[in-house]
C-alpha positions in Angstrom: -16.4 1.5 -44.7 -19.3 -0.2 -43.0 -18.6 -1.7 -39.5 -20.8 -4.4 -38.0 -20.4 -5.7 -34.4 -21.3 -9.4 -33.9 -22.1 -11.3 -30.7 -19.8 -14.2 -31.3 -19.7 -17.3 -29.1 -19.6 -15.5 -25.8 -23.3 -14.4 -26.0 -24.7 -17.3 -23.9 -22.0 -16.9 -21.2 -23.1 -13.3 -20.8 -26.7 -14.1 -20.0 -28.9 -12.8 -18.4 -27.6 -9.4 -19.7 -27.6 -10.5 -23.4 -31.2 -11.6 -23.2 -32.2 -8.0 -23.7 -29.2 -6.6 -25.7 -26.4 -7.5 -28.0 -22.9 -8.1 -26.5 -21.9 -4.7 -28.0 -24.3 -2.8 -25.7 -22.7 -4.1 -22.4 -21.2 -1.3 -20.4 -17.7 -1.8 -19.0 -15.5 1.1 -17.9 -17.2 4.4 -18.8 -18.7 3.5 -22.2 -20.6 0.6 -23.7 -18.5 -1.6 -26.0 -20.4 -0.1 -29.0 -19.7 3.4 -27.8 -16.0 2.6 -27.5 -15.8 1.3 -31.1 -17.9 4.1 -32.6 -15.9 6.8 -30.9 -12.6 5.2 -32.0 -13.8 4.6 -35.5 -15.6 7.9 -35.9 -18.6 6.1 -37.4 -21.8 4.4 -36.3 -22.1 0.6 -36.2 -24.8 -1.9 -36.6 -25.2 -5.4 -35.1 -25.4 -9.1 -35.8 -27.3 -10.6 -32.9 -30.2 -12.9 -32.0 -33.2 -12.8 -34.4 -35.7 -11.5 -31.8 -33.4 -8.5 -31.1 -33.0 -7.5 -34.7 -35.9 -5.1 -34.9 -34.4 -2.9 -32.1 -30.8 -3.6 -33.1 -30.8 -4.0 -36.9 -27.9 -4.9 -39.2 -27.0 -2.8 -42.2 -24.9 -4.6 -44.8 -23.2 -2.7 -47.6 -21.1 -3.9 -50.6 -17.9 -4.0 -48.3 -18.1 -4.6 -44.6 -15.8 -5.2 -41.6 -17.3 -7.4 -38.9 -15.9 -6.9 -35.4 -16.2 -9.3 -32.5 -18.1 -7.3 -29.9 -16.5 -9.1 -26.9 -13.2 -7.2 -27.6 -12.7 -3.6 -26.5 -10.8 -1.4 -28.9 -7.4 0.2 -28.5 -5.8 2.8 -30.7 -3.5 0.2 -32.4 -6.3 -2.4 -32.8 -8.5 0.2 -34.5 -5.8 1.2 -36.9 -5.4 -2.5 -37.9 -9.2 -2.9 -38.3 -9.4 0.2 -40.5 -6.7 -1.2 -42.7 -8.2 -4.6 -43.3 -8.7 -5.5 -47.0 -10.4 -8.4 -48.8 -9.7 -11.8 -47.4 -7.9 -10.5 -44.3 -8.8 -11.2 -40.7 -7.3 -10.2 -37.3 -7.0 -12.9 -34.7 -6.1 -13.1 -31.0 -5.1 -16.7 -30.5 -8.0 -18.8 -31.6 -10.5 -15.9 -31.4 -11.3 -13.8 -34.5 -11.3 -10.1 -33.7 -12.4 -8.6 -37.0 -12.6 -9.6 -40.7 -13.4 -8.2 -44.1 -16.4 -9.4 -46.0 -18.5 -8.4 -49.0 -22.3 -8.7 -49.6 -21.7 -11.2 -52.4 -19.7 -13.5 -50.2 -21.8 -16.6 -49.5 -19.6 -17.9 -46.6 -16.6 -17.0 -44.6 -13.8 -19.6 -44.5 -10.9 -18.3 -42.4 -8.6 -21.0 -43.9 -8.7 -19.0 -47.1 -8.0 -15.7 -45.3 -4.7 -14.0 -44.5 -4.7 -14.2 -40.7 -3.1 -11.3 -38.8 -2.2 -12.1 -35.2 -2.7 -9.2 -32.8 -0.1 -9.5 -30.1 -0.9 -6.7 -27.6 -3.1 -7.2 -24.5 -6.8 -6.5 -25.0 -9.8 -6.4 -22.7 -12.2 -9.1 -23.7 -15.6 -9.6 -22.0 -16.2 -13.4 -22.1 -18.1 -14.0 -18.8 -20.5 -11.9 -16.7 -17.9 -11.5 -14.0 -15.4 -10.0 -16.4 -17.6 -6.9 -16.4 -16.7 -6.0 -12.9 -13.3 -7.8 -12.7 -11.9 -6.0 -15.8 -13.7 -2.7 -14.9 -10.5 -1.2 -13.4 -8.6 -1.5 -16.7 -11.6 -0.4 -18.8 -12.2 2.8 -16.8 -8.5 3.7 -17.1 -8.6 3.1 -20.9 -11.8 5.0 -21.4 -10.7 7.9 -19.1 -7.4 8.3 -21.1 -9.3 8.2 -24.4 -12.2 10.6 -23.5 -10.1 13.2 -21.7 -7.0 13.4 -23.9 -6.4 17.0 -24.9 -9.4 18.2 -23.0 -9.7 20.3 -19.8 -11.9 19.3 -16.9 -14.4 21.7 -15.4 -13.0 23.3 -12.2 -13.3 21.2 -9.1 -15.8 23.0 -6.9 -14.8 24.8 -3.7 -15.3 22.7 -0.7 -14.5 19.4 -2.5 -11.6 17.6 -0.9 -9.4 15.9 -3.5 -6.3 13.7 -3.7 -4.5 13.6 -7.1 -6.6 16.3 -8.8 -5.0 15.7 -12.2 -6.7 12.3 -12.3 -10.2 13.8 -11.8 -12.3 14.9 -14.8 -15.6 16.7 -14.4 -17.8 17.1 -17.5 -19.9 20.2 -18.3 -23.0 20.5 -16.2 -21.9 18.1 -13.5 -22.3 19.2 -9.8 -20.1 18.1 -7.0 -21.1 19.3 -3.5 -18.7 19.0 -0.5 -17.5 15.6 -1.5 -14.3 13.6 -0.9 -12.6 12.4 -4.2 -9.5 10.2 -3.9 -8.0 9.6 -7.3 -4.7 8.2 -6.0 -5.7 4.6 -6.8 -7.4 5.3 -10.2 -9.1 8.0 -12.2 -12.4 9.6 -11.3 -14.8 10.6 -14.1 -17.9 12.6 -13.5 -20.1 12.7 -16.5 -22.3 15.5 -18.0 -25.1 16.7 -15.7 -24.2 14.2 -13.0 -24.6 15.0 -9.3 -22.4 14.1 -6.4 -24.2 15.1 -3.2 -22.8 16.2 0.1 -20.4 14.0 2.1 -20.1 11.4 -0.6 -16.7 9.6 -0.5 -15.3 8.2 -3.7 -12.1 6.2 -4.2 -11.1 5.7 -7.8 -11.2 4.2 -10.3 -14.8 5.4 -10.6 -17.1 6.6 -13.4 -20.4 8.4 -13.3 -22.1 8.6 -16.7 -24.4 11.5 -17.7 -27.3 12.4 -15.4 -26.3 9.8 -12.7 -26.6 10.7 -9.0 -24.5 9.8 -6.0 -26.6 10.4 -2.9 -25.6 12.0 0.4 -23.0 10.2 2.4 -22.5 7.4 -0.2 -19.2 5.4 0.1 -17.9 4.1 -3.2 -14.8 2.0 -3.8 -13.2 1.3 -7.2 -13.6 0.0 -9.7 -17.2 1.1 -9.9 -19.3 2.5 -12.8 -22.7 4.2 -12.6 -24.4 4.1 -16.0 -26.5 7.0 -17.3 -29.4 8.0 -15.1 -28.5 5.8 -12.2 -29.0 6.8 -8.6 -26.8 5.2 -5.9 -26.5 5.5 -2.1 -25.0 3.5 0.7 -21.8 1.4 0.2 -20.7 0.2 -3.2 -17.5 -1.6 -4.3 -16.2 -2.8 -7.7 -19.6 -2.9 -9.3 -21.2 -1.9 -12.6 -24.7 -0.5 -13.0 -25.7 -0.3 -16.7 -28.3 2.5 -17.0 -31.5 3.7 -15.4 -31.0 1.6 -12.3 -31.2 2.6 -8.7 -29.6 1.6 -5.4 -30.9 4.7 -3.7 -30.4 3.9 0.0 -28.1 2.2 2.5 -27.0 -1.3 2.1 -23.9 -3.0 0.5 -23.3 -3.9 -3.2 -20.0 -5.4 -4.1 -18.4 -7.2 -7.0 -21.7 -7.1 -8.9 -23.3 -6.2 -12.2 -26.8 -4.7 -12.3 -28.6 -4.4 -15.6 -30.9 -1.7 -16.9 -34.2 -0.6 -15.2 -33.4 -2.4 -12.0 -34.1 -1.2 -8.4 -32.6 -2.4 -5.2 -34.8 -1.6 -2.2 -33.6 0.2 0.9 -31.1 -1.8 3.0 -30.6 -4.5 0.3 -27.3 -6.3 1.1 -25.2 -8.5 -1.2 -22.7 -11.0 0.1 -19.6 -11.1 -2.1 -17.5 -13.6 -0.1 -18.4 -17.1 1.1 -18.0 -17.7 4.9 -15.4 -20.4 4.1 -13.6 -18.2 1.6 -14.1 -20.8 -1.1 -14.2 -20.2 -4.9 -17.6 -18.7 -6.0 -19.8 -20.6 -8.4 -22.3 -18.9 -10.7 -25.3 -20.3 -12.6 -24.3 -21.1 -16.1 -27.1 -20.8 -18.7 -25.3 -23.0 -21.2 -24.8 -26.0 -19.0 -27.9 -25.5 -16.8 -25.8 -25.9 -13.6 -23.5 -23.9 -11.4 -19.9 -23.4 -12.7 -16.7 -22.3 -11.2 -15.6 -18.7 -11.7 -12.1 -18.8 -10.3 -13.1 -15.8 -8.1 -13.1 -15.5 -4.3 -15.2 -12.3 -4.5 -18.4 -12.3 -6.5 -21.8 -10.8 -5.6 -24.9 -10.3 -7.7 -25.7 -10.6 -11.4 -29.1 -9.0 -12.0 -30.8 -8.9 -15.4 -32.7 -6.0 -16.9 -36.1 -4.9 -15.3 -35.6 -6.9 -12.1 -36.4 -5.5 -8.7 -36.0 -6.4 -5.0 -37.8 -5.1 -1.9 -36.5 -3.5 1.2 -34.1 -5.5 3.4 -33.5 -8.1 0.7 -30.4 -10.3 1.2 -28.5 -12.0 -1.6 -26.0 -14.8 -1.1 -22.6 -14.8 -2.6 -22.7 -15.5 -6.4 -26.4 -15.0 -7.0 -27.8 -14.7 -10.6 -31.2 -13.0 -11.2 -32.8 -13.2 -14.6 -34.9 -10.6 -16.5 -38.0 -9.1 -15.0 -37.8 -10.8 -11.6 -39.4 -9.3 -8.5 -37.9 -10.5 -5.2 -39.0 -9.7 -1.7 -39.4 -11.1 1.8 -37.1 -12.3 4.6 -34.3 -14.8 4.2 -32.0 -15.6 1.3 -33.6 -16.4 -2.0 -31.9 -19.2 -4.0 -28.6 -18.5 -5.8 -30.4 -18.7 -9.2 -33.7 -16.9 -9.7 -35.1 -17.5 -13.2 -36.5 -14.6 -15.3 -40.2 -13.7 -14.6 -40.1 -15.0 -11.0 -42.2 -13.4 -8.2 -41.4 -14.1 -4.6 -38.4 -14.9 -2.4 -37.0 -17.4 0.1 -40.5 -18.7 0.9 -41.1 -19.6 -2.7 -41.8 -18.2 -6.2 -44.6 -18.0 -8.6 -44.5 -16.9 -12.3 -44.5 -13.2 -12.9 -47.0 -12.7 -15.7 -46.1 -10.5 -18.7 -49.1 -8.3 -18.4 -47.9 -7.2 -14.9 -44.3 -6.9 -16.1 -45.4 -4.6 -18.9 -47.5 -2.4 -16.5 -44.5 -1.9 -14.3 -42.1 -1.3 -17.2 -44.4 1.3 -18.7 -44.6 3.3 -15.5 -40.9 3.0 -14.7 -39.7 4.1 -18.1 -42.3 6.9 -18.4 -40.7 8.4 -15.3 -37.6 8.9 -17.4 -39.6 10.2 -20.4 -39.0 6.9 -22.3 -41.8 5.0 -23.9 -42.2 1.2 -23.4 -43.0 0.5 -27.0 -43.9 -2.6 -29.0 -40.3 -3.4 -29.8 -39.5 -3.7 -26.1 -42.7 -5.7 -25.4 -41.8 -8.2 -28.2 -38.3 -8.7 -26.7 -39.7 -9.3 -23.2 -42.4 -11.7 -24.6 -39.7 -13.7 -26.3 -37.6 -13.9 -23.2 -40.6 -15.0 -21.2 -41.1 -18.0 -23.5 -37.4 -18.8 -23.9 -36.9 -18.9 -20.1 -39.9 -21.0 -19.2 -37.7 -24.1 -18.9 -36.1 -22.6 -15.7 -39.3 -21.8 -13.9 -39.9 -25.3 -12.4 -40.8 -24.0 -8.9 
């Protein structure tokens, strides 16, 4: 069977992260949503997404296909029902379609003509940016159970202080040096070739993906995920870093989501609680205004390729777009549009030629080429987000 993940109607509520990637490639827990589905299905998937992303994330359609709503994370029972779908059948969770069967000759999909199967069990669904960190606890636990079932962890190194060892899993090639690991409040997963340096203190649930680094003396509270090739120091709580992003020095990051290829300068600090303890509002790209989140704790949402200088301070509930460069004293505004250059004293437009220069250098350091596909995506985002850059 051919499985295709589609963005669905949550795509715009997951901006700025879905400017540069389909919903399926958002990381929550240990794995991206795509990785979860592919490991459960035992097959690769393709994607229905925005037209400008199709060259990098193509769709492959065969004679018979099952389309899956990428906002839903798989469970064993859900995957079984998806695999058993047949013609004119669809799985729903309330008003939301989870998956449906279709053929290449089918001109349109009318769910009124489908047999609708209601899925009753609880599922993790990523509908808003803040769901990525607020549901990360459950997602880490589910991924940990799935990835470690029937497997044996590498030995916990001598000199590492642990609580609840059976809830700690260390992959091959990972190195843990004189660290404190407390898995009494949730699992701790240390990925392949990851490094936990001396005197780091970790409280689960916590996930480090392959080749990530936790620097000396770091303090990490759950539920936190470091994506592949991320480097983190200082204090972090309930945050998700997607991949290839760094917070290498002291400073606080809490209740936040950091995209790919981001860098937080030394002593960057993020407020995750308003002084009056009021509900946090975040910039909503759909309405073009700030919207309620229902959360008391919410920090920073930073899109791919954005950076900030040393001693940067971010207010509670700040949204940074793609390829922004922020520096200087004081608090920048709570919404910084993509391709902005500056800080609290004001912004100018960050031109694409300069963005491409930086991206080329940054990605080359990780032996990845900033190619024409990436350039076209960033060029499209530059044009699409011009409406917000009315400095």
